[in-house]
C-alpha positions in Angstrom: 115.2 98.3 64.9 113.0 100.0 67.4 110.7 102.9 66.3 112.7 105.2 68.5 115.9 104.5 66.5 114.1 105.5 63.2 112.9 108.7 64.9 116.5 109.6 65.9 117.8 108.8 62.4 115.1 111.0 60.8 115.9 113.9 63.2 119.6 113.5 62.5 119.1 113.4 58.7 116.9 116.5 58.9 119.5 118.3 61.0 122.2 117.4 58.5 120.1 118.7 55.6 119.4 122.0 57.4 123.1 122.4 58.3 124.1 121.8 54.6 121.4 124.3 53.4 122.5 127.0 55.8 126.2 126.4 54.8 125.4 126.7 51.1 123.4 129.9 51.7 126.3 131.5 53.5 128.8 130.4 50.8 126.6 131.9 48.2 125.7 135.2 49.9 128.2 137.2 47.8 126.9 135.8 44.6 123.2 136.1 45.5 123.2 139.6 46.7 125.9 141.3 44.5 124.9 142.6 41.1 126.7 140.4 38.6 128.0 138.3 41.4 130.5 135.6 40.4 132.8 133.1 42.1 136.3 134.4 42.3 138.7 133.1 39.7 141.2 130.9 41.7 142.8 129.4 38.6 146.6 130.0 38.2 146.0 132.0 35.0 143.6 134.3 36.9 146.6 135.8 38.8 148.4 138.6 37.1 151.6 138.0 39.1 151.7 134.3 38.0 151.2 135.3 34.3 154.0 137.9 34.6 156.3 135.1 35.9 155.2 132.8 33.0 153.6 130.2 35.4 150.7 128.3 33.9 148.7 125.4 35.2 149.5 121.8 34.4 146.4 121.4 32.2 147.4 124.4 30.0 151.0 123.1 29.7 149.7 119.7 28.7 147.4 121.2 26.1 150.3 123.2 24.6 152.6 120.2 24.6 150.0 118.1 22.7 149.7 120.5 19.8 151.1 119.0 16.7 154.4 120.6 15.6 154.3 121.6 12.0 158.1 121.5 11.8 158.4 117.9 13.2 160.5 115.5 11.3 158.4 112.7 9.7 159.6 109.3 10.6 
């Protein structure tokens, strides 16, 4: 490769790193500048309307289904 190609690749890599850093900064503004800032809870159980309807996530349903049943018939 020519030295000019390396220069272009370094500039492109630096540009990508800067874009990623700026993007992360803007995504985290609410968390950084708020007192007790947190990410919003987007889990199904975080929604009151879903809990009222009895809707749970697949992981929670799987965990409940895997609990041993004390009344199960022994085979």
